[in-house]
C-alpha angles and dihedrals in degrees: 000000000000127000127201116237117243117266107263121216115255098202123046099234095195093063094037092049093047090050090054094046092048092055095039097051114004109037109102116235122181096198096100096050122114105265113232089221139308104345114218089231095053096038089061094048110128092245118067091209094059099076089049093051090045090061106038098038103028092129089062095059106119121229108260120245116273094252090056094047089049088057091049090053092051089050089055095048090052090045090060092040089055092052088049093049093047095044107031105027104027090036099227115153109247126187142161093035111183091002111166115242126189146162111211100199090063096028088236116164139175148137116243112219093228149307120252129199109232121170089350096303127103113238133190110247129195113194121209131179111214134196108250093246089056096041090062094051095056118077102139134020094261090065090069090064092058099049115122095221104073097216091073091051092065096052097088091047093052090053094043089058090055090049091052095046090052093047095239133141098223147006139196126250105202110195122197121200108230092210105041100020092231117153125224116189119199131189118231113196121199093213093055090058103030097130090050092049095049088050090058094050092050085051091054086056092051093052092049091050092049090052089052096045100036094241106172100211140013121196108330117214095209092197112145092209089059104030098049086064098043119114090213104048092112089059099037091044098193112203094246142105127228117239113231097246090057097047090047091061097042107121093204092051092046089049089054090053091049093051089044089055092048091052098044098082093047090048090053093050092046092055091049097048090042090059092047089052095052096042085057092049092054087059092057117111096233093169097068126207099296109065089198089069117084115252114268116259103195140044130195113208117170106310094337130099115207119195120196125205131179120204126215091270091057093254115148125221130182131207115201125193140151116272092242095047110102095203136053121249107235091205092065094071117121 
């Protein structure tokens, strides 16, 4: 006689669930913190409206999906490892890591990754971990501006703002290949991109003026490939539609679909139980034994308060709330 072995689990759910819980609840993301001013990374965004939205509506930025937060964390790990590699193993002198920089007249703020001593001179350095496919495409600063993914196009502007705030002439963009761990250090010279840098400074002026004057929008990009990922699209409301292929790849939209699927069963169960509760309430003798007394309006059951009302057509409705809740829940109407 043969017996089949019980089916063994493929995934260790305890570890998988704890991973999801960590990134959903515990992982620290600074994206919803109130910005101290025009962040260098935001002011260089490809859309002029973005830095305005990032300051005015920062609290409405949704928490990124777990997968994206995990990518952020991996980038932070490689960021620290790059500084360790440069300083401890390659024996470069580093200083002022994560030191805040700012320029009050334009409310510019930022944190430079580090300063590195090269040929006896301290240079500002911005460290970026890059996907291997992108790493191979970038061999000079100008290559950033032609990248399809808009995030990379903002990298030179971010560093140029740091260079200006520190009153320097150049800075280093140190790229790290996420796959091979190679390093590619690129010089970014202010004089090569003076017009671009000047344009970002004027953008900061416009953002500050819009915040003072209550101007709703600045120049809207209206690019589906940028706008469909933006946390502030609902506030900016650009006059565009999103092609189906783009929406089908939107992580935030997919996360909403997943959550909707998780809640669907609970919502159906709630509707069914709510019906049963209110059918039972309609069979309660609210009048009491003495017809001269007014009908009862409330019922206390366990920790729940049920309030009954009858409209002019004689239709009953019920409001159900927990005893400790100070307000009624409008969704509990019959």
